[in-house]
VEXRO-817412 format. One record per residue (C-alpha): residue number from 1; x, y, z. Coordinates in steps of 0.1 Angstrom, whole numbers, plus 5000, padded with zeros to 4 digits. Layout:
<rs>
@num NUM&u X&v Y&w Z
...
</rs>
This chain:
<rs>
@num 1&u 2200&v 2772&w 3669
@num 2&u 2201&v 2775&w 3708
@num 3&u 2174&v 2761&w 3728
@num 4&u 2162&v 2796&w 3738
@num 5&u 2154&v 2804&w 3702
@num 6&u 2140&v 2770&w 3694
@num 7&u 2104&v 2777&w 3705
@num 8&u 2105&v 2807&w 3682
@num 9&u 2111&v 2783&w 3651
@num 10&u 2076&v 2788&w 3637
@num 11&u 2077&v 2825&w 3638
@num 12&u 2113&v 2827&w 3623
@num 13&u 2103&v 2802&w 3595
@num 14&u 2072&v 2820&w 3587
@num 15&u 2089&v 2853&w 3585
@num 16&u 2115&v 2840&w 3561
@num 17&u 2088&v 2822&w 3541
@num 18&u 2068&v 2854&w 3537
@num 19&u 2098&v 2874&w 3526
@num 20&u 2108&v 2847&w 3500
@num 21&u 2073&v 2849&w 3486
@num 22&u 2075&v 2887&w 3484
@num 23&u 2108&v 2884&w 3465
@num 24&u 2098&v 2855&w 3443
@num 25&u 2067&v 2873&w 3433
@num 26&u 2087&v 2903&w 3420
@num 27&u 2104&v 2881&w 3395
@num 28&u 2076&v 2859&w 3384
@num 29&u 2059&v 2867&w 3352
@num 30&u 2020&v 2871&w 3355
@num 31&u 2014&v 2838&w 3336
@num 32&u 2034&v 2819&w 3361
@num 33&u 2018&v 2833&w 3391
@num 34&u 2012&v 2797&w 3404
@num 35&u 2048&v 2797&w 3415
@num 36&u 2041&v 2823&w 3442
@num 37&u 2010&v 2803&w 3452
@num 38&u 2032&v 2771&w 3455
@num 39&u 2058&v 2790&w 3475
@num 40&u 2031&v 2803&w 3500
@num 41&u 2018&v 2767&w 3505
@num 42&u 2055&v 2755&w 3510
@num 43&u 2060&v 2783&w 3537
@num 44&u 2028&v 2771&w 3555
@num 45&u 2038&v 2735&w 3555
@num 46&u 2075&v 2745&w 3567
@num 47&u 2059&v 2765&w 3596
@num 48&u 2036&v 2737&w 3605
@num 49&u 2067&v 2714&w 3607
@num 50&u 2087&v 2740&w 3627
@num 51&u 2058&v 2744&w 3653
@num 52&u 2060&v 2708&w 3660
@num 53&u 2097&v 2706&w 3660
@num 54&u 2102&v 2738&w 3681
@num 55&u 2076&v 2728&w 3708
@num 56&u 2093&v 2723&w 3741
@num 57&u 2081&v 2698&w 3767
@num 58&u 2057&v 2716&w 3793
@num 59&u 2057&v 2753&w 3796
@num 60&u 2087&v 2777&w 3787
@num 61&u 2086&v 2814&w 3792
@num 62&u 2112&v 2832&w 3773
@num 63&u 2128&v 2867&w 3767
@num 64&u 2120&v 2881&w 3802
@num 65&u 2085&v 2870&w 3803
@num 66&u 2074&v 2882&w 3768
@num 67&u 2071&v 2850&w 3751
@num 68&u 2054&v 2816&w 3761
@num 69&u 2055&v 2782&w 3746
@num 70&u 2029&v 2761&w 3760
@num 71&u 2004&v 2733&w 3751
@num 72&u 1976&v 2760&w 3742
@num 73&u 2000&v 2779&w 3719
@num 74&u 2008&v 2746&w 3702
@num 75&u 1973&v 2737&w 3695
@num 76&u 1962&v 2772&w 3685
@num 77&u 1991&v 2777&w 3663
@num 78&u 1986&v 2744&w 3645
@num 79&u 1949&v 2755&w 3639
@num 80&u 1956&v 2788&w 3625
@num 81&u 1983&v 2774&w 3602
@num 82&u 1960&v 2748&w 3589
@num 83&u 1932&v 2772&w 3584
@num 84&u 1953&v 2795&w 3564
@num 85&u 1962&v 2767&w 3543
@num 86&u 1927&v 2760&w 3535
@num 87&u 1921&v 2799&w 3529
@num 88&u 1948&v 2801&w 3504
@num 89&u 1936&v 2769&w 3483
@num 90&u 1900&v 2782&w 3484
@num 91&u 1912&v 2817&w 3473
@num 92&u 1934&v 2808&w 3443
@num 93&u 1905&v 2802&w 3417
@num 94&u 1884&v 2831&w 3429
@num 95&u 1914&v 2856&w 3426
@num 96&u 1925&v 2841&w 3393
@num 97&u 1889&v 2847&w 3378
@num 98&u 1888&v 2883&w 3388
@num 99&u 1924&v 2894&w 3379
@num 100&u 1932&v 2896&w 3416
@num 101&u 1958&v 2867&w 3414
@num 102&u 1987&v 2888&w 3428
@num 103&u 2016&v 2877&w 3452
@num 104&u 2005&v 2905&w 3476
@num 105&u 1975&v 2885&w 3487
@num 106&u 1997&v 2856&w 3499
@num 107&u 2025&v 2878&w 3514
@num 108&u 1998&v 2898&w 3532
@num 109&u 1980&v 2866&w 3544
@num 110&u 2014&v 2851&w 3557
@num 111&u 2025&v 2883&w 3575
@num 112&u 1990&v 2883&w 3590
@num 113&u 1995&v 2847&w 3601
@num 114&u 2028&v 2858&w 3616
@num 115&u 2008&v 2884&w 3637
@num 116&u 1985&v 2855&w 3649
@num 117&u 2014&v 2834&w 3659
@num 118&u 2029&v 2863&w 3679
@num 119&u 1996&v 2870&w 3696
@num 120&u 1991&v 2834&w 3706
@num 121&u 2026&v 2832&w 3722
@num 122&u 2028&v 2867&w 3734
@num 123&u 2031&v 2868&w 3771
@num 124&u 2035&v 2906&w 3777
@num 125&u 2011&v 2933&w 3767
@num 126&u 2036&v 2948&w 3745
@num 127&u 2041&v 2916&w 3724
@num 128&u 2006&v 2909&w 3722
@num 129&u 2000&v 2944&w 3709
@num 130&u 2026&v 2941&w 3683
@num 131&u 2011&v 2908&w 3670
@num 132&u 1977&v 2923&w 3669
@num 133&u 1988&v 2953&w 3651
@num 134&u 2008&v 2933&w 3625
@num 135&u 1977&v 2913&w 3619
@num 136&u 1953&v 2942&w 3617
@num 137&u 1975&v 2961&w 3591
@num 138&u 1975&v 2931&w 3569
@num 139&u 1936&v 2927&w 3573
@num 140&u 1930&v 2964&w 3564
@num 141&u 1951&v 2961&w 3533
@num 142&u 1934&v 2929&w 3521
@num 143&u 1900&v 2943&w 3526
@num 144&u 1910&v 2971&w 3500
@num 145&u 1927&v 2945&w 3479
@num 146&u 1904&v 2950&w 3450
@num 147&u 1912&v 2987&w 3444
@num 148&u 1887&v 2992&w 3417
@num 149&u 1858&v 2984&w 3439
@num 150&u 1842&v 3014&w 3456
@num 151&u 1825&v 2989&w 3480
@num 152&u 1857&v 2972&w 3490
@num 153&u 1873&v 3007&w 3495
@num 154&u 1844&v 3018&w 3516
@num 155&u 1847&v 2986&w 3539
@num 156&u 1884&v 2991&w 3543
@num 157&u 1880&v 3027&w 3554
@num 158&u 1852&v 3016&w 3580
@num 159&u 1874&v 2988&w 3592
@num 160&u 1906&v 3009&w 3595
@num 161&u 1887&v 3038&w 3614
@num 162&u 1869&v 3014&w 3638
@num 163&u 1900&v 2992&w 3641
@num 164&u 1921&v 3021&w 3649
@num 165&u 1896&v 3032&w 3677
@num 166&u 1894&v 2999&w 3692
@num 167&u 1933&v 2996&w 3691
@num 168&u 1933&v 3028&w 3711
@num 169&u 1909&v 3015&w 3737
@num 170&u 1929&v 2983&w 3741
@num 171&u 1962&v 3002&w 3744
@num 172&u 1948&v 3026&w 3769
@num 173&u 1936&v 2997&w 3790
@num 174&u 1970&v 2982&w 3789
@num 175&u 1987&v 3014&w 3798
@num 176&u 1963&v 3017&w 3830
@num 177&u 1973&v 2982&w 3839
@num 178&u 2008&v 2990&w 3835
@num 179&u 2007&v 3021&w 3854
@num 180&u 1991&v 3002&w 3883
@num 181&u 2013&v 2969&w 3884
@num 182&u 2046&v 2985&w 3869
@num 183&u 2047&v 2956&w 3847
@num 184&u 2040&v 2945&w 3811
@num 185&u 2043&v 2908&w 3817
@num 186&u 2011&v 2888&w 3820
@num 187&u 2025&v 2866&w 3849
@num 188&u 2038&v 2896&w 3868
@num 189&u 2004&v 2915&w 3864
@num 190&u 1987&v 2883&w 3878
@num 191&u 2012&v 2882&w 3907
@num 192&u 2008&v 2919&w 3916
@num 193&u 1970&v 2916&w 3917
@num 194&u 1973&v 2885&w 3940
@num 195&u 1996&v 2904&w 3965
@num 196&u 1979&v 2937&w 3965
@num 197&u 1941&v 2927&w 3962
@num 198&u 1918&v 2938&w 3934
@num 199&u 1898&v 2966&w 3951
@num 200&u 1916&v 2994&w 3929
@num 201&u 1896&v 3015&w 3906
@num 202&u 1926&v 3016&w 3882
@num 203&u 1924&v 2979&w 3877
@num 204&u 1887&v 2980&w 3868
@num 205&u 1891&v 3008&w 3843
@num 206&u 1920&v 2991&w 3828
@num 207&u 1898&v 2960&w 3825
@num 208&u 1869&v 2977&w 3809
@num 209&u 1891&v 2994&w 3782
@num 210&u 1908&v 2960&w 3775
@num 211&u 1875&v 2941&w 3772
@num 212&u 1863&v 2968&w 3747
@num 213&u 1893&v 2964&w 3725
@num 214&u 1893&v 2926&w 3726
@num 215&u 1855&v 2925&w 3721
@num 216&u 1859&v 2946&w 3689
@num 217&u 1884&v 2920&w 3675
@num 218&u 1861&v 2893&w 3682
@num 219&u 1831&v 2911&w 3668
@num 220&u 1809&v 2910&w 3700
@num 221&u 1779&v 2932&w 3703
@num 222&u 1779&v 2964&w 3706
@num 223&u 1814&v 2964&w 3690
@num 224&u 1803&v 2946&w 3659
@num 225&u 1794&v 2972&w 3635
@num 226&u 1823&v 2965&w 3613
@num 227&u 1816&v 2927&w 3608
@num 228&u 1787&v 2928&w 3583
@num 229&u 1800&v 2957&w 3561
@num 230&u 1835&v 2941&w 3560
@num 231&u 1823&v 2907&w 3551
@num 232&u 1801&v 2920&w 3524
@num 233&u 1823&v 2946&w 3510
@num 234&u 1857&v 2927&w 3510
@num 235&u 1863&v 2902&w 3482
@num 236&u 1850&v 2868&w 3492
@num 237&u 1886&v 2854&w 3495
@num 238&u 1895&v 2882&w 3519
@num 239&u 1862&v 2877&w 3539
@num 240&u 1872&v 2841&w 3542
@num 241&u 1905&v 2849&w 3557
@num 242&u 1892&v 2875&w 3581
@num 243&u 1864&v 2853&w 3593
@num 244&u 1884&v 2823&w 3601
@num 245&u 1919&v 2821&w 3616
@num 246&u 1919&v 2855&w 3632
@num 247&u 1891&v 2846&w 3654
@num 248&u 1913&v 2817&w 3670
@num 249&u 1941&v 2843&w 3676
@num 250&u 1915&v 2866&w 3691
@num 251&u 1905&v 2839&w 3715
@num 252&u 1941&v 2834&w 3725
@num 253&u 1940&v 2871&w 3735
@num 254&u 1911&v 2865&w 3759
@num 255&u 1928&v 2837&w 3774
@num 256&u 1962&v 2855&w 3779
@num 257&u 1948&v 2888&w 3791
@num 258&u 1917&v 2879&w 3810
@num 259&u 1921&v 2842&w 3822
@num 260&u 1959&v 2843&w 3829
@num 261&u 1967&v 2880&w 3835
@num 262&u 1936&v 2894&w 3851
@num 263&u 1922&v 2861&w 3864
@num 264&u 1919&v 2878&w 3898
@num 265&u 1893&v 2901&w 3885
@num 266&u 1872&v 2872&w 3872
@num 267&u 1840&v 2882&w 3892
@num 268&u 1841&v 2915&w 3872
@num 269&u 1849&v 2903&w 3837
@num 270&u 1824&v 2875&w 3840
@num 271&u 1797&v 2900&w 3844
@num 272&u 1810&v 2921&w 3814
@num 273&u 1813&v 2889&w 3793
@num 274&u 1778&v 2878&w 3803
@num 275&u 1762&v 2911&w 3790
@num 276&u 1783&v 2911&w 3758
@num 277&u 1774&v 2873&w 3751
@num 278&u 1736&v 2878&w 3757
@num 279&u 1736&v 2909&w 3733
@num 280&u 1756&v 2889&w 3706
@num 281&u 1733&v 2859&w 3710
@num 282&u 1701&v 2880&w 3706
@num 283&u 1713&v 2904&w 3679
@num 284&u 1731&v 2882&w 3658
@num 285&u 1706&v 2856&w 3655
@num 286&u 1676&v 2879&w 3651
@num 287&u 1690&v 2901&w 3626
@num 288&u 1705&v 2874&w 3604
@num 289&u 1670&v 2861&w 3598
@num 290&u 1663&v 2892&w 3578
@num 291&u 1693&v 2890&w 3556
@num 292&u 1691&v 2879&w 3519
@num 293&u 1728&v 2883&w 3512
@num 294&u 1746&v 2851&w 3523
@num 295&u 1778&v 2870&w 3534
@num 296&u 1759&v 2893&w 3556
@num 297&u 1739&v 2864&w 3570
@num 298&u 1773&v 2849&w 3578
@num 299&u 1784&v 2880&w 3594
@num 300&u 1755&v 2882&w 3619
@num 301&u 1759&v 2843&w 3623
@num 302&u 1794&v 2850&w 3634
@num 303&u 1782&v 2875&w 3660
@num 304&u 1760&v 2849&w 3675
@num 305&u 1786&v 2823&w 3674
@num 306&u 1809&v 2849&w 3694
@num 307&u 1782&v 2848&w 3720
@num 308&u 1786&v 2811&w 3726
@num 309&u 1824&v 2816&w 3727
@num 310&u 1821&v 2842&w 3755
@num 311&u 1798&v 2819&w 3775
@num 312&u 1825&v 2793&w 3777
@num 313&u 1851&v 2820&w 3787
@num 314&u 1830&v 2836&w 3813
@num 315&u 1823&v 2801&w 3831
@num 316&u 1860&v 2806&w 3842
@num 317&u 1867&v 2770&w 3848
@num 318&u 1889&v 2745&w 3828
@num 319&u 1858&v 2729&w 3813
@num 320&u 1847&v 2763&w 3800
@num 321&u 1878&v 2773&w 3786
@num 322&u 1883&v 2740&w 3768
@num 323&u 1846&v 2743&w 3756
@num 324&u 1853&v 2776&w 3744
@num 325&u 1885&v 2765&w 3726
@num 326&u 1868&v 2736&w 3710
@num 327&u 1839&v 2760&w 3698
@num 328&u 1863&v 2786&w 3684
@num 329&u 1882&v 2758&w 3663
@num 330&u 1849&v 2743&w 3652
@num 331&u 1836&v 2778&w 3643
@num 332&u 1867&v 2787&w 3622
@num 333&u 1866&v 2754&w 3603
@num 334&u 1828&v 2756&w 3596
@num 335&u 1830&v 2793&w 3584
@num 336&u 1859&v 2785&w 3562
@num 337&u 1839&v 2758&w 3545
@num 338&u 1809&v 2783&w 3542
@num 339&u 1828&v 2808&w 3524
@num 340&u 1845&v 2781&w 3504
@num 341&u 1810&v 2771&w 3491
@num 342&u 1804&v 2807&w 3480
@num 343&u 1836&v 2806&w 3460
@num 344&u 1827&v 2773&w 3444
@num 345&u 1795&v 2788&w 3431
@num 346&u 1811&v 2821&w 3420
@num 347&u 1826&v 2829&w 3386
@num 348&u 1836&v 2860&w 3368
@num 349&u 1806&v 2883&w 3367
@num 350&u 1787&v 2863&w 3395
@num 351&u 1797&v 2867&w 3431
@num 352&u 1769&v 2840&w 3443
@num 353&u 1766&v 2857&w 3476
@num 354&u 1728&v 2859&w 3475
@num 355&u 1707&v 2832&w 3492
@num 356&u 1688&v 2826&w 3458
@num 357&u 1721&v 2816&w 3442
@num 358&u 1718&v 2784&w 3462
@num 359&u 1684&v 2774&w 3448
@num 360&u 1684&v 2740&w 3434
@num 361&u 1720&v 2731&w 3444
@num 362&u 1713&v 2695&w 3449
@num 363&u 1701&v 2692&w 3413
@num 364&u 1733&v 2706&w 3400
@num 365&u 1757&v 2689&w 3424
@num 366&u 1744&v 2665&w 3449
@num 367&u 1779&v 2660&w 3467
@num 368&u 1785&v 2697&w 3474
@num 369&u 1749&v 2702&w 3482
@num 370&u 1755&v 2675&w 3509
@num 371&u 1788&v 2694&w 3520
@num 372&u 1768&v 2725&w 3524
@num 373&u 1742&v 2707&w 3544
@num 374&u 1769&v 2694&w 3567
@num 375&u 1781&v 2729&w 3573
@num 376&u 1746&v 2744&w 3579
@num 377&u 1735&v 2717&w 3603
@num 378&u 1767&v 2722&w 3621
@num 379&u 1764&v 2759&w 3624
@num 380&u 1727&v 2754&w 3636
@num 381&u 1739&v 2727&w 3661
@num 382&u 1719&v 2698&w 3647
@num 383&u 1733&v 2662&w 3659
@num 384&u 1755&v 2644&w 3650
@num 385&u 1776&v 2673&w 3637
@num 386&u 1804&v 2693&w 3653
@num 387&u 1783&v 2723&w 3662
@num 388&u 1760&v 2702&w 3684
@num 389&u 1788&v 2690&w 3706
@num 390&u 1804&v 2724&w 3706
@num 391&u 1772&v 2741&w 3717
@num 392&u 1765&v 2712&w 3742
@num 393&u 1800&v 2715&w 3759
@num 394&u 1797&v 2754&w 3764
@num 395&u 1762&v 2748&w 3779
@num 396&u 1774&v 2722&w 3802
@num 397&u 1803&v 2743&w 3813
@num 398&u 1777&v 2772&w 3820
@num 399&u 1753&v 2750&w 3839
@num 400&u 1782&v 2738&w 3862
@num 401&u 1788&v 2772&w 3874
@num 402&u 1750&v 2779&w 3881
@num 403&u 1745&v 2803&w 3853
@num 404&u 1713&v 2784&w 3843
@num 405&u 1696&v 2817&w 3829
@num 406&u 1725&v 2820&w 3804
@num 407&u 1722&v 2785&w 3793
@num 408&u 1684&v 2791&w 3787
@num 409&u 1691&v 2823&w 3767
@num 410&u 1716&v 2804&w 3745
@num 411&u 1693&v 2775&w 3738
@num 412&u 1664&v 2797&w 3729
@num 413&u 1684&v 2818&w 3705
@num 414&u 1700&v 2789&w 3690
@num 415&u 1665&v 2776&w 3680
@num 416&u 1659&v 2809&w 3665
@num 417&u 1692&v 2809&w 3646
@num 418&u 1683&v 2774&w 3633
@num 419&u 1658&v 2791&w 3611
@num 420&u 1682&v 2809&w 3587
@num 421&u 1705&v 2779&w 3584
@num 422&u 1677&v 2755&w 3575
@num 423&u 1665&v 2781&w 3550
@num 424&u 1695&v 2776&w 3530
@num 425&u 1691&v 2737&w 3531
@num 426&u 1654&v 2743&w 3520
@num 427&u 1668&v 2764&w 3489
@num 428&u 1691&v 2737&w 3480
@num 429&u 1669&v 2707&w 3482
@num 430&u 1633&v 2718&w 3476
@num 431&u 1636&v 2748&w 3451
@num 432&u 1642&v 2747&w 3414
@num 433&u 1677&v 2757&w 3402
@num 434&u 1679&v 2790&w 3383
@num 435&u 1707&v 2776&w 3360
@num 436&u 1719&v 2742&w 3353
@num 437&u 1755&v 2726&w 3349
@num 438&u 1782&v 2719&w 3372
@num 439&u 1812&v 2740&w 3382
@num 440&u 1844&v 2749&w 3367
@num 441&u 1866&v 2751&w 3396
@num 442&u 1896&v 2729&w 3400
@num 443&u 1905&v 2699&w 3419
@num 444&u 1921&v 2716&w 3449
@num 445&u 1890&v 2735&w 3458
@num 446&u 1868&v 2706&w 3455
@num 447&u 1890&v 2684&w 3475
@num 448&u 1894&v 2711&w 3503
@num 449&u 1857&v 2716&w 3504
@num 450&u 1850&v 2680&w 3508
@num 451&u 1876&v 2677&w 3537
@num 452&u 1861&v 2707&w 3551
@num 453&u 1825&v 2695&w 3552
@num 454&u 1833&v 2660&w 3562
@num 455&u 1852&v 2672&w 3592
@num 456&u 1822&v 2686&w 3605
@num 457&u 1807&v 2651&w 3606
@num 458&u 1839&v 2635&w 3619
@num 459&u 1843&v 2660&w 3647
@num 460&u 1809&v 2657&w 3658
@num 461&u 1810&v 2618&w 3658
@num 462&u 1845&v 2617&w 3674
@num 463&u 1850&v 2648&w 3694
@num 464&u 1868&v 2633&w 3723
@num 465&u 1904&v 2635&w 3709
@num 466&u 1901&v 2672&w 3701
@num 467&u 1883&v 2679&w 3733
@num 468&u 1909&v 2662&w 3754
@num 469&u 1936&v 2683&w 3736
@num 470&u 1917&v 2714&w 3744
@num 471&u 1912&v 2704&w 3782
@num 472&u 1950&v 2695&w 3784
@num 473&u 1960&v 2730&w 3769
@num 474&u 1940&v 2750&w 3793
@num 475&u 1949&v 2729&w 3825
@num 476&u 1975&v 2750&w 3843
</rs>
C-alpha cells in the first residue's frame, strides 16, 4: 500500500470487515449467530490496529484537501472504535433474549462506525457530509430494527423526518459557504475568509444554517426534540449505540467546521453557541427531574451534557477545545455504562427502563450497585469521579475567557441536575427491592460493565494523561 493510502487504512479495514460480516451472516444458521458477533468484534480489533499503524507523524492532508490525518483524528477514532466494541458486547445478550440477534445489527453498526471515521477525518464539506449521511442512514435503520414494535417504528419515523430536515439545513449552509468561497475544503475556506474579511452576510447565513444542522446531530436545545423519543422508542441496544460513539463524531464536526474552517467567524458562533449551551443546560436539567423513565431521563441528561460540551467549544481556546474533547469522551463512556446497566437488569418481558426497576439493587448485587453509583456520581460531577474533572476543566476554560456568567449558570444547573442522579442512588441503596435474585447475563457483559464503571473512577483520579493527549490533539 502506498504512503498516500496508508492513513486510510482504518477506513479500508473497517469497510472490508463490515462487508465480511454481512456475507458471513448470510451463510450462518440462526443457532450459530455468535459467529457473526465474533467476526464483528474481530473487525473492530483489526480497525483499531490499522488506526495505530496507519497514523502518520504529524499532520497529513490528502486527496486534494478532502481528508486529514492528525493527532485529533487519531484520538477520536480510537475512542469511537473502543466505544463500539463496548456497545456490541453490551448488546449481544439483550438482542439474543428478544429474538433480535441478527447480523444486520452488527453490519449496520460497523457501517455507521465507518461514517464516524469519515466524519472525523473529513476535511472537505463534501467528505464530511458523506460520512454524516452514512452514519445517519444506519441510525435510522437501527432505530426501526425491532419491526414488530410500533413504538420503535414511530421513533424511527420521527428521527428520519427531523434528521432529513437537519441535513437539509446543514447542506444549505455548506452550499452558501461554497458559493461565497468557491471551495469545499476546510483549509481553503479558512484562507479565503482570512484574505477577504468576514463582513459578508453570506458567510453569516451559511454559519447559521451549519450550526442548526450540527446542533441537531448533537441534540442541543432547541433542536433536541428527537432525543427523548428516540432513546425511549428504540431498543435499548440501539439507544446505547446512538447515545455514545456518534456524539464523539459530532464533536469532530464542530471542530472541523467551526474551529478550523470558520474560525475567523468565532465572535459570531460564540454568541450562538452560548445561547444553545444555556438553553440546553436549563431545559435538560429541569425536565429530567420530572422523568420516571430512565431512558428519557438519560436523554434529557444528554441534552444538559451537550450544554457543557458547547461551553468548552465556545471558549475558542486550546484549553476550551481540549476540555470539550475530554468531556465528550467521558460523556460517551459514562452513557455507555448507564445503558449497559439497563441491559443488565433487563430480561425477556422486562425492559428495566423505569427508575423503580433499580429499587434495592444493592441488596441484589452490591458490586453492580457500586458500578451504577460510580456512573451516577460521575454524571453528577461528584469528586473524585471523571465527571467532576470534566466539568471543572470546562468551567476553567470558560472563566479564562471572562465568560463568568456562563460558568455560574453551568454550576447552578449542575447542582439542579445532581438531584435526579442522586435519586437513582437513593433507590438502589435505601429502598426495598421489588424482586430478589441475581442476574442471568453472561461474563462478557459483567466484565465490560465493571471496566466501564471503574474507568470513571480511574479517569477522575488520574485525568492528566488523557487531558494532555486532548490538549496535544487540538494544539495546531
